[in-house]
GUMIPA-821551 format. One line per field, with one value per residue (C-alpha): residue in one letter; x, y, z. Coordinates in Angstrom, 1 decimal. Layout:
<romars>
res a, ...
xx X, ...
yy Y, ...
zz Z, ...
</romars>
This chain:
<romars>
res m, r, m, l, r, k, t, m, m, i, a, a, a, l, l, a, p, s, a, l, r, a, a, d, t, p, k, p, l, f, a, s, d, a, p, l, h, i, t, i, q, s, a, m, f, r, s, s, g, v, a, r, s, n, s, l, v, d, g, t, l, t, v, d, g, a, p, p, i, p, i, k, l, g, l, r, g, i, t, r, k, e, s, d, v, c, q, f, p, p, l, r, v, e, f, p, a, r, p, p, e, d, s, l, f, a, g, q, k, k, l, k, l, v, t, h, c, q, s, r, e, g, f, q, q, y, l, l, l, e, y, a, t, y, k, m, m, n, l, v, t, p, l, s, f, r, d, r, l, v, s, v, d, y, a, g, a, d, g, r, s, t, v, a, r, f, g, f, f, l, e, d, t, d, d, v, a, k, r, n, g, m, r, q, a, k, m, p, a, r, i, g, a, g, q, l, d, p, s, g, a, g, r, q, a, a, f, e, y, m, i, g, n, l, d, w, s, s, i, a, g, p, a, g, a, a, c, c, h, n, v, k, l, v, g, a, a, g, a, q, s, g, l, v, p, l, p, y, d, y, d, f, s, g, l, v, d, a, p, y, a, t, p, p, a, g, i, n, v, p, n, v, r, v, r, k, w, r, g, f, c, r, t, n, a, e, a, q, a, a, i, a, d, l, l, s, h, r, d, a, i, l, a, v, y, d, t, v, p, e, l, t, p, a, t, k, a, k, a, t, a, y, l, g, g, f, f, a, i, a, a, s, p, d, a, m, a, k, l, m, a, t, c, i, n
xx -16.7, -17.2, -14.8, -16.7, -20.0, -18.5, -17.1, -20.4, -22.2, -19.8, -20.1, -23.9, -23.7, -21.3, -23.3, -25.7, -28.8, -28.2, -29.5, -32.0, -33.8, -37.6, -38.1, -35.0, -36.7, -34.8, -36.1, -35.6, -32.2, -30.7, -32.7, -30.0, -26.3, -26.0, -23.9, -25.8, -24.8, -26.0, -25.4, -25.4, -25.5, -24.9, -23.1, -21.2, -19.0, -15.9, -13.1, -10.9, -13.3, -16.1, -17.0, -16.9, -20.1, -21.8, -25.2, -27.1, -26.8, -29.5, -28.8, -30.4, -29.8, -30.5, -30.5, -29.9, -33.1, -35.2, -36.3, -34.0, -34.8, -34.4, -31.9, -30.0, -26.3, -24.2, -20.7, -20.4, -17.7, -15.0, -11.6, -12.7, -14.5, -11.1, -9.9, -6.3, -7.5, -10.2, -10.7, -13.9, -15.4, -18.4, -21.8, -25.2, -28.0, -31.4, -34.7, -36.8, -39.8, -40.8, -39.0, -41.4, -42.8, -41.4, -37.9, -35.0, -34.9, -38.6, -38.9, -35.6, -35.4, -31.7, -28.6, -24.9, -22.8, -19.3, -17.1, -13.6, -11.9, -8.9, -8.6, -5.6, -6.4, -5.4, -8.2, -10.7, -9.3, -9.7, -13.3, -14.0, -12.4, -14.7, -17.7, -16.8, -16.5, -20.1, -21.0, -19.0, -21.0, -24.3, -23.2, -23.3, -26.3, -29.2, -28.5, -26.0, -25.9, -26.5, -24.7, -25.1, -22.2, -22.7, -20.6, -21.2, -20.8, -20.5, -21.6, -21.4, -24.2, -23.7, -24.2, -20.6, -19.1, -16.3, -15.3, -16.6, -15.8, -17.2, -19.0, -21.5, -24.8, -25.2, -28.6, -30.2, -30.0, -33.8, -34.3, -31.9, -33.8, -37.2, -36.5, -35.3, -38.4, -36.4, -35.9, -32.8, -31.9, -31.1, -28.7, -26.6, -22.9, -22.0, -23.7, -22.7, -21.5, -24.2, -26.8, -25.6, -27.1, -24.4, -24.6, -24.6, -21.7, -19.7, -20.4, -19.5, -16.2, -15.4, -16.1, -14.1, -11.2, -11.4, -11.0, -8.5, -10.7, -9.9, -11.8, -15.0, -16.8, -20.1, -20.5, -19.3, -19.4, -16.8, -16.3, -19.5, -21.6, -24.0, -23.1, -21.5, -18.5, -18.8, -21.5, -25.3, -27.5, -30.8, -33.3, -36.9, -38.9, -37.8, -35.3, -32.4, -30.8, -30.5, -29.1, -27.5, -24.4, -24.2, -20.7, -20.0, -17.2, -14.3, -11.8, -9.5, -9.4, -6.3, -8.2, -8.8, -5.5, -6.2, -3.1, -4.6, -5.6, -3.9, -4.6, -6.9, -5.4, -4.8, -4.6, -1.0, -0.4, 2.2, -0.2, -3.7, -2.6, -2.0, -5.0, -6.0, -8.9, -11.4, -14.2, -15.8, -15.0, -18.6, -19.3, -16.3, -18.5, -20.6, -17.5, -16.0, -19.2, -19.1, -15.5, -16.4, -19.3, -16.9, -14.5, -17.4, -18.1, -14.5, -14.9, -18.0, -16.2, -13.2, -15.5, -17.0, -13.9, -14.7, -17.9, -16.3, -15.6, -12.2, -10.6, -7.1, -5.4, -2.8, -5.5, -7.4, -4.2, -3.2, -6.7, -7.1, -3.7, -4.8, -8.0, -6.0, -4.2, -7.5, -8.7, -5.5, -6.1, -9.8, -8.8, -6.3, -7.6, -4.4, -4.5, -8.1, -7.5, -4.8, -7.0, -9.9, -7.6, -7.0, -10.6, -11.8, -13.5
yy -45.3, -43.9, -41.0, -40.3, -40.1, -37.8, -35.4, -35.5, -34.4, -31.5, -30.4, -30.4, -28.1, -25.8, -25.5, -22.6, -23.0, -22.3, -18.9, -20.0, -17.7, -17.7, -19.8, -22.0, -24.9, -28.1, -31.7, -33.1, -34.7, -31.3, -29.1, -29.5, -29.5, -31.8, -34.9, -38.2, -41.7, -44.3, -48.0, -49.1, -52.9, -54.6, -57.5, -54.8, -54.1, -56.2, -55.7, -54.8, -52.1, -52.2, -55.0, -53.5, -53.9, -52.1, -53.2, -51.8, -53.9, -54.3, -53.0, -51.3, -47.9, -47.5, -44.3, -44.9, -46.1, -46.2, -49.3, -50.1, -48.5, -50.7, -49.1, -49.9, -49.0, -48.2, -46.8, -43.2, -40.7, -40.5, -40.4, -41.7, -44.6, -46.0, -48.9, -47.6, -44.2, -45.2, -48.6, -47.1, -44.9, -42.6, -44.3, -43.7, -44.4, -45.1, -45.7, -48.2, -47.5, -44.1, -43.7, -43.2, -39.7, -39.5, -40.5, -38.0, -39.5, -38.6, -37.3, -38.7, -40.8, -40.9, -39.4, -39.1, -40.3, -39.0, -41.6, -41.7, -43.1, -44.7, -46.2, -44.1, -41.5, -38.6, -39.3, -38.4, -35.0, -34.5, -35.6, -33.2, -30.3, -31.1, -31.3, -27.9, -26.4, -26.9, -25.1, -22.1, -21.9, -22.2, -19.0, -16.9, -18.3, -20.7, -21.6, -24.2, -27.9, -28.6, -31.5, -33.6, -35.1, -38.7, -41.2, -44.5, -48.0, -50.1, -53.6, -56.7, -59.1, -60.9, -57.6, -57.3, -53.9, -53.7, -50.1, -46.9, -43.6, -40.1, -39.5, -36.9, -36.9, -34.4, -32.8, -33.9, -31.3, -31.3, -30.5, -27.6, -26.3, -26.8, -25.0, -22.0, -22.0, -23.4, -26.6, -28.6, -27.8, -30.6, -29.2, -30.5, -31.3, -27.6, -24.3, -20.7, -18.6, -16.1, -18.7, -18.5, -16.1, -13.4, -13.2, -16.9, -17.4, -14.7, -16.2, -19.7, -18.5, -16.5, -19.4, -21.9, -19.4, -19.0, -22.7, -23.2, -25.5, -25.9, -29.2, -27.8, -26.4, -24.6, -24.7, -28.2, -31.8, -34.5, -36.2, -37.9, -36.4, -33.6, -30.2, -29.7, -30.9, -30.8, -28.2, -28.6, -25.9, -24.7, -22.1, -21.4, -24.3, -24.9, -22.1, -22.1, -19.0, -17.3, -20.6, -20.7, -22.9, -25.0, -26.3, -29.6, -32.1, -30.2, -33.0, -31.7, -28.2, -26.7, -26.2, -29.9, -30.9, -34.6, -36.6, -37.9, -34.4, -33.0, -30.0, -30.7, -31.2, -27.9, -25.8, -24.8, -24.7, -26.9, -28.3, -27.9, -25.4, -22.8, -20.7, -19.6, -17.3, -19.0, -16.5, -15.2, -11.6, -10.9, -11.4, -9.6, -7.0, -9.8, -11.7, -8.7, -8.2, -11.9, -11.7, -8.7, -10.7, -13.6, -11.1, -9.7, -13.3, -14.0, -14.5, -16.7, -18.8, -19.4, -20.2, -23.1, -25.1, -24.7, -26.7, -29.7, -32.7, -34.3, -31.7, -31.6, -28.3, -28.9, -29.4, -26.3, -24.2, -25.2, -24.6, -21.3, -20.1, -21.1, -19.2, -16.3, -16.0, -15.5, -12.9, -11.0, -10.8, -9.9, -7.0, -5.5, -3.3, -3.8, -7.6, -7.7, -5.6, -8.0, -11.0, -9.7, -9.0, -12.7, -13.5, -15.9, -14.3
zz 0.7, 4.2, 3.5, 0.2, 2.1, 4.8, 2.2, 0.3, 3.4, 4.0, 0.3, 0.6, 3.7, 1.9, -1.3, -1.3, -3.4, -7.1, -8.3, -11.0, -13.2, -12.9, -16.1, -15.3, -13.4, -13.9, -13.2, -9.7, -10.4, -11.3, -8.8, -6.2, -6.1, -3.1, -4.0, -4.2, -3.4, -5.8, -6.8, -10.4, -10.8, -14.1, -15.7, -17.6, -14.6, -13.9, -11.4, -14.3, -15.6, -18.1, -20.5, -24.0, -25.9, -28.8, -27.4, -24.4, -21.3, -18.6, -15.1, -12.1, -10.5, -6.7, -4.7, -1.0, 0.6, -2.6, -4.7, -7.7, -11.0, -14.2, -16.6, -19.8, -20.1, -23.1, -23.7, -25.0, -25.8, -28.5, -27.0, -23.6, -25.2, -26.4, -24.2, -24.3, -22.8, -20.3, -18.6, -17.3, -20.1, -19.8, -19.8, -21.4, -18.9, -20.4, -18.6, -20.5, -18.1, -16.6, -13.2, -10.3, -9.9, -6.3, -7.6, -8.1, -11.6, -12.4, -15.9, -17.1, -20.3, -21.0, -19.2, -19.7, -16.8, -16.8, -15.1, -13.6, -16.7, -14.8, -11.3, -10.4, -7.8, -10.0, -12.4, -9.7, -9.6, -13.4, -13.0, -10.2, -12.1, -15.1, -12.8, -11.4, -14.8, -15.6, -12.4, -13.5, -16.7, -14.7, -12.8, -15.9, -17.8, -17.4, -21.1, -19.9, -18.9, -15.3, -13.7, -10.5, -8.6, -7.6, -5.6, -7.4, -6.2, -9.4, -8.7, -10.9, -11.7, -8.4, -6.5, -5.3, -5.6, -8.2, -7.6, -5.9, -7.5, -8.1, -11.4, -12.5, -14.5, -17.2, -18.0, -21.3, -24.1, -24.6, -20.9, -21.1, -24.1, -22.6, -19.3, -21.4, -23.7, -26.7, -28.7, -29.6, -33.2, -35.7, -38.2, -41.2, -41.0, -41.3, -40.7, -41.1, -38.2, -39.0, -38.0, -34.4, -31.8, -31.5, -27.7, -27.3, -29.6, -27.9, -24.5, -25.6, -27.1, -24.0, -21.7, -23.8, -23.8, -20.0, -19.4, -22.3, -24.3, -28.0, -28.6, -30.0, -33.1, -33.1, -36.9, -37.9, -36.7, -36.9, -40.3, -41.3, -38.4, -38.0, -36.5, -34.0, -32.0, -28.2, -28.7, -28.9, -30.6, -29.2, -30.4, -31.3, -32.7, -36.2, -36.2, -38.6, -37.1, -33.8, -32.5, -29.1, -28.7, -25.5, -24.8, -23.0, -22.6, -20.9, -20.4, -23.2, -21.6, -20.2, -16.9, -16.5, -18.2, -18.5, -19.3, -22.6, -23.8, -26.9, -29.1, -32.0, -35.4, -37.2, -34.1, -33.6, -29.9, -28.0, -25.4, -24.1, -21.4, -24.0, -24.7, -28.2, -29.1, -31.4, -31.4, -34.6, -35.6, -36.2, -32.5, -31.1, -29.3, -27.7, -26.8, -25.0, -23.1, -22.1, -21.0, -18.9, -17.4, -16.5, -14.9, -12.8, -11.6, -10.8, -7.0, -7.5, -10.2, -8.0, -5.0, -6.9, -6.0, -2.3, -2.8, -4.5, -2.2, -2.1, -4.5, -3.2, -2.2, -5.0, -7.6, -6.5, -6.5, -10.0, -11.4, -9.6, -11.0, -14.5, -14.3, -12.9, -16.2, -18.0, -15.5, -15.9, -19.7, -19.1, -16.9, -19.4, -22.2, -24.2, -23.8, -24.8, -27.9, -29.0, -28.3, -30.3, -33.2, -33.5, -34.2, -36.9, -40.0
</romars>
């Protein structure tokens, strides 16, 4: 734990203040990139992992030096919720009472906490890569989820620590929408590609291609669920078109390359490291502009890894090389022409 705190302090010193647009003012938890140390105590936590329950479980959340905040905890996710995949699945953190106004959690009602999944050390690297991926999207648009790295002591009901690992909180969709003057859109199971904002759709497809993520849909949800899959839609109040897709959940990307990640059914690639263009033909022009924008941010994108505590040199080198493959395509007119020709009608 001492090493985690030391590296967190180094990361806080390295991280420059995020360049936020004038209207892009997040709530206190996401107003800084400096890593936090917190303790979450609940009967949910065991030395072997997390007790499986379909109900919310009481707990407390404590930031160093502050009074504990009452919370309720639940399991979340799809693949990572399965016990044979993650012994420590992602958590839903709800605040039954309004957190104090002087707390970093002021204004929060519910949050996603991405956890380490497995105790093996390599899984910390996958989590840190996914955390960094959100930071990359923040570089190119305020219409993106902010995240906050936390070093978490998970304690059982008796107060004894069961495990200490990195995790990260993900900004609530309503808050992303609100700070951009929009609302989260509630849509049916399937929508048309023409209902998406062209620039937003092009940017999302470009970013997903850069990180090698195929596990998403901006126009349809999983069977029996509303739109979309690993994408939230935001737009003007009551809007049915001009909707901006906000991507999230990057553990199935080739950039993160989690050991449980496999290509989605119906997408013919041998493994998640193989990129496949999934942009819509109607937004080819916007996608090309977005790819050019990502290329212009190349140095800043790669520099994100320098701010991530305990990311190993081997992990950084592998991820940097993978992104290099994208930037090579982005810089080649011939490669770009071939890529756009594979768009989805």
